[in-house]
FIDO-741664 format. One record per residue (C-alpha): residue number from 1; x, y, z. Coordinates in pm, 1 decimal, always signed. Layout:
FIDO-741664
i / u / v / w
NUM / X / Y / Z
...
This chain:
FIDO-741664
i / u / v / w
1 / -1780.3 / +1242.9 / -7197.9
2 / -2070.3 / +1342.0 / -6971.7
3 / -2039.7 / +998.6 / -6793.9
4 / -1671.4 / +1061.7 / -6739.1
5 / -1728.6 / +1397.8 / -6580.9
6 / -2025.3 / +1255.8 / -6361.8
7 / -1793.8 / +966.0 / -6251.5
8 / -1512.9 / +1224.1 / -6173.7
9 / -1729.5 / +1422.7 / -5941.0
10 / -1888.5 / +1124.3 / -5800.8
11 / -1546.4 / +1003.1 / -5684.9
12 / -1447.8 / +1321.7 / -5560.5
13 / -1768.9 / +1353.5 / -5347.2
14 / -1719.4 / +1011.5 / -5208.4
15 / -1347.8 / +1096.2 / -5120.7
16 / -1460.6 / +1395.4 / -4922.8
17 / -1689.0 / +1207.0 / -4695.9
18 / -1496.8 / +1193.5 / -4358.4
19 / -1593.6 / +851.9 / -4252.0
20 / -1757.7 / +569.9 / -4453.1
21 / -1857.3 / +265.6 / -4233.1
22 / -1780.6 / -78.6 / -4404.5
23 / -2029.2 / -377.7 / -4438.0
24 / -1959.8 / -712.3 / -4571.3
25 / -2229.5 / -936.3 / -4717.0
26 / -2340.0 / -1203.5 / -4649.0
27 / -2329.3 / -1115.2 / -4289.3
28 / -2146.5 / -1308.3 / -4030.8
29 / -2263.5 / -1136.9 / -3736.7
30 / -2618.3 / -965.4 / -3744.2
31 / -2524.1 / -769.0 / -3425.4
32 / -2311.1 / -520.5 / -3634.7
33 / -2634.4 / -370.6 / -3809.0
34 / -2724.8 / -206.1 / -3471.9
35 / -2405.1 / +13.9 / -3507.9
36 / -2541.9 / +182.0 / -3814.3
37 / -2776.2 / +495.7 / -3794.7
38 / -2982.9 / +665.5 / -4043.2
39 / -2760.0 / +892.5 / -4263.4
40 / -2444.9 / +696.7 / -4228.0
41 / -2253.0 / +644.0 / -4556.5
42 / -2164.1 / +295.4 / -4617.1
43 / -1893.9 / +115.3 / -4830.2
44 / -2012.4 / -241.2 / -4918.3
45 / -1777.5 / -538.4 / -5002.0
46 / -1858.9 / -907.4 / -5054.8
47 / -2166.6 / -1010.0 / -5258.6
48 / -2509.5 / -873.2 / -5313.6
49 / -2814.8 / -1043.6 / -5463.4
50 / -2957.6 / -851.6 / -5740.5
51 / -3332.9 / -894.9 / -5786.1
52 / -3640.2 / -675.2 / -5904.8
53 / -4012.5 / -728.4 / -5867.4
54 / -4041.5 / -1023.8 / -6112.4
55 / -3783.6 / -1228.8 / -5917.5
56 / -3954.8 / -1138.9 / -5585.7
57 / -4277.5 / -1261.5 / -5744.0
58 / -4122.6 / -1594.3 / -5860.1
59 / -3959.2 / -1658.1 / -5518.9
60 / -4277.7 / -1617.3 / -5335.9
61 / -4456.8 / -1838.8 / -5584.8
62 / -4194.5 / -2115.7 / -5539.8
63 / -4234.4 / -2095.4 / -5157.7
64 / -4615.4 / -2127.1 / -5192.1
65 / -4572.1 / -2435.3 / -5417.0
66 / -4338.7 / -2598.4 / -5144.2
67 / -4030.8 / -2578.4 / -5376.7
68 / -3684.3 / -2505.3 / -5260.0
69 / -3568.3 / -2145.2 / -5289.9
70 / -3267.9 / -2123.2 / -5537.8
71 / -3061.7 / -1936.2 / -5280.3
72 / -3033.4 / -1909.6 / -4898.0
73 / -3144.9 / -1567.7 / -4804.8
74 / -3012.9 / -1566.1 / -4461.9
75 / -2773.8 / -1289.1 / -4390.4
76 / -2805.0 / -1152.2 / -4753.3
77 / -2840.1 / -809.7 / -4887.8
78 / -3069.4 / -754.4 / -5195.0
79 / -3005.6 / -475.3 / -5434.8
80 / -3291.9 / -373.4 / -5647.9
81 / -3128.2 / -348.0 / -5983.4
82 / -3189.1 / -498.3 / -6340.1
83 / -2849.3 / -451.2 / -6510.5
84 / -2812.0 / -369.8 / -6870.3
85 / -2612.6 / -606.4 / -7086.2
86 / -2242.0 / -605.6 / -7038.0
87 / -2041.9 / -426.8 / -7306.3
88 / -1737.8 / -604.3 / -7456.2
89 / -1476.2 / -651.2 / -7209.5
90 / -1679.4 / -544.9 / -6918.3
91 / -1839.0 / -746.4 / -6631.9
92 / -2166.7 / -578.7 / -6640.5
93 / -2359.5 / -301.3 / -6806.4
94 / -2517.8 / +4.9 / -6613.8
95 / -2633.9 / -101.6 / -6272.7
96 / -2819.8 / +171.3 / -6103.9
97 / -3097.2 / +124.6 / -5861.8
98 / -3454.3 / +62.3 / -5904.8
99 / -3740.4 / +253.3 / -5727.8
100 / -3783.5 / +46.5 / -5405.7
101 / -4176.4 / +68.1 / -5351.6
102 / -4204.0 / -171.1 / -5656.8
103 / -4077.4 / -445.9 / -5397.6
104 / -4274.9 / -332.9 / -5110.5
105 / -4561.9 / -594.4 / -5125.0
106 / -4298.2 / -881.1 / -5135.4
107 / -4045.9 / -731.8 / -4889.3
108 / -4176.7 / -849.0 / -4544.0
109 / -4185.9 / -1206.9 / -4632.3
110 / -3825.6 / -1181.9 / -4771.1
111 / -3723.4 / -1020.7 / -4445.5
112 / -3899.2 / -1310.0 / -4261.5
113 / -3670.0 / -1546.0 / -4457.8
114 / -3358.7 / -1365.2 / -4319.6
115 / -3256.0 / -1086.4 / -4556.7
116 / -3069.1 / -843.9 / -4362.4
117 / -3050.7 / -539.1 / -4583.3
118 / -3201.1 / -398.7 / -4915.0
119 / -3060.9 / -138.4 / -5134.9
120 / -3268.3 / +81.2 / -5381.5
121 / -3377.9 / +445.8 / -5408.0
122 / -3692.3 / +609.1 / -5280.2
123 / -3910.7 / +578.6 / -4966.6
124 / -4054.2 / +257.6 / -4831.5
125 / -4406.2 / +194.7 / -4719.1
126 / -4513.5 / +205.0 / -4343.8
127 / -4566.4 / -176.7 / -4365.0
128 / -4203.1 / -222.2 / -4483.2
129 / -4061.9 / -4.2 / -4229.8
130 / -4243.5 / -187.4 / -3952.1
131 / -4103.5 / -511.5 / -4092.5
132 / -3756.8 / -379.0 / -4115.4
133 / -3773.0 / -286.4 / -3734.8
134 / -3933.8 / -630.4 / -3643.9
135 / -3662.9 / -835.2 / -3837.1
136 / -3361.0 / -619.8 / -3755.3
137 / -3297.9 / -514.2 / -4121.6
138 / -3143.1 / -212.2 / -4285.2
139 / -3271.6 / -30.8 / -4587.7
140 / -3001.4 / +170.7 / -4769.7
141 / -3026.5 / +378.1 / -5088.7
142 / -2760.5 / +440.4 / -5342.7
143 / -2723.9 / +692.2 / -5621.1
144 / -2973.5 / +707.9 / -5882.6
145 / -2855.2 / +814.0 / -6235.7
146 / -2515.3 / +660.3 / -6141.0
147 / -2544.9 / +330.3 / -6318.9
148 / -2222.1 / +343.4 / -6506.0
149 / -2034.7 / +448.6 / -6188.7
150 / -2187.4 / +196.2 / -5969.6
151 / -2100.4 / -87.1 / -6251.5
152 / -1726.5 / -7.5 / -6183.2
153 / -1777.5 / -139.1 / -5816.5
154 / -1926.0 / -462.1 / -5934.0
155 / -1632.5 / -705.1 / -6010.2
156 / -1827.9 / -1026.3 / -6098.9
157 / -2182.4 / -1133.8 / -6201.7
158 / -2354.0 / -1452.9 / -6235.7
159 / -2700.7 / -1566.6 / -6293.3
160 / -2842.6 / -1776.9 / -5999.1
161 / -3188.8 / -1839.2 / -6119.7
162 / -3481.9 / -1742.3 / -6353.1
163 / -3247.5 / -1668.5 / -6662.3
164 / -3555.2 / -1625.9 / -6870.3
165 / -3628.8 / -1292.3 / -6702.8
166 / -3316.4 / -1141.4 / -6864.7
167 / -3213.2 / -836.9 / -6672.9
168 / -3472.1 / -923.4 / -6418.3
169 / -3305.9 / -1251.2 / -6327.6
170 / -3167.4 / -1333.0 / -5978.0
171 / -2799.3 / -1234.4 / -5985.8
172 / -2505.9 / -1269.8 / -5747.4
173 / -2285.2 / -956.6 / -5773.4
174 / -1936.7 / -950.1 / -5632.9
175 / -1877.7 / -576.6 / -5525.0
176 / -1600.5 / -370.8 / -5397.4
177 / -1646.0 / -50.4 / -5222.0
178 / -2007.9 / -8.7 / -5327.5
179 / -2155.9 / +322.7 / -5189.6
180 / -2479.1 / +338.2 / -5015.3
181 / -2647.4 / +563.1 / -4744.3
182 / -2849.6 / +404.5 / -4448.9
183 / -3201.1 / +533.6 / -4499.6
184 / -3394.2 / +331.3 / -4229.8
185 / -3203.1 / +183.6 / -3929.4
186 / -3293.9 / -63.6 / -3659.5
187 / -3427.3 / +204.7 / -3431.9
188 / -3683.1 / +302.4 / -3685.3
189 / -3518.5 / +636.3 / -3797.3
190 / -3582.4 / +752.3 / -4155.8
191 / -3307.0 / +966.9 / -4313.1
192 / -3539.5 / +1090.9 / -4578.5
193 / -3782.9 / +1221.5 / -4333.3
194 / -3519.2 / +1361.1 / -4106.9
195 / -3342.3 / +1531.5 / -4389.0
196 / -3658.5 / +1691.4 / -4518.7
197 / -3742.7 / +1830.6 / -4172.9
198 / -3400.6 / +1969.8 / -4137.8
199 / -3414.4 / +2156.9 / -4464.5
200 / -3766.2 / +2279.0 / -4412.0
201 / -3624.6 / +2439.6 / -4083.1
202 / -3332.8 / +2595.6 / -4294.1
203 / -3554.0 / +2713.6 / -4567.7
204 / -3827.1 / +2864.2 / -4349.3
205 / -3882.7 / +3237.7 / -4377.8
């Protein structure tokens, strides 16, 4: 019941957003990323790669061993998620975002390999923010605590590599109208910092 109420208000909230920019992954033209600014609401379609810290670790280990990576990362968007098992008749279980800092130590290398966006929740380290600017990559956040709602935006799910990791395996997710917010844009702006500064002024005595 509470999940249904939450989903209702989430849908109502998203419908009230005057303008949501669209993004399709994998990217065909990287230039489009420069049109997105910190604070923009985004509707994502196409496919996302789902990976958490254990998959990131194994990708780097494979590279260091000279092994071929299991997927071409160029133009991809990585969603930091470890989905729960799919209930009967569903594509996927709850699929809410993982805290992004867990991937920070791996992220600069993945950006160097061509990843063009990441999705999670929470702030990134200064090193990651510099790497985002260097490689022309967006960092987006989606709604924490909304795993059931976000699962409805996922239309297909397949394991690409590391099935032994269970929910931390590398997945490909086919998504439709997946909601996110641009946190760090290509100009180096940080929506979290800007919003905090704005509210500090509003709440100042």
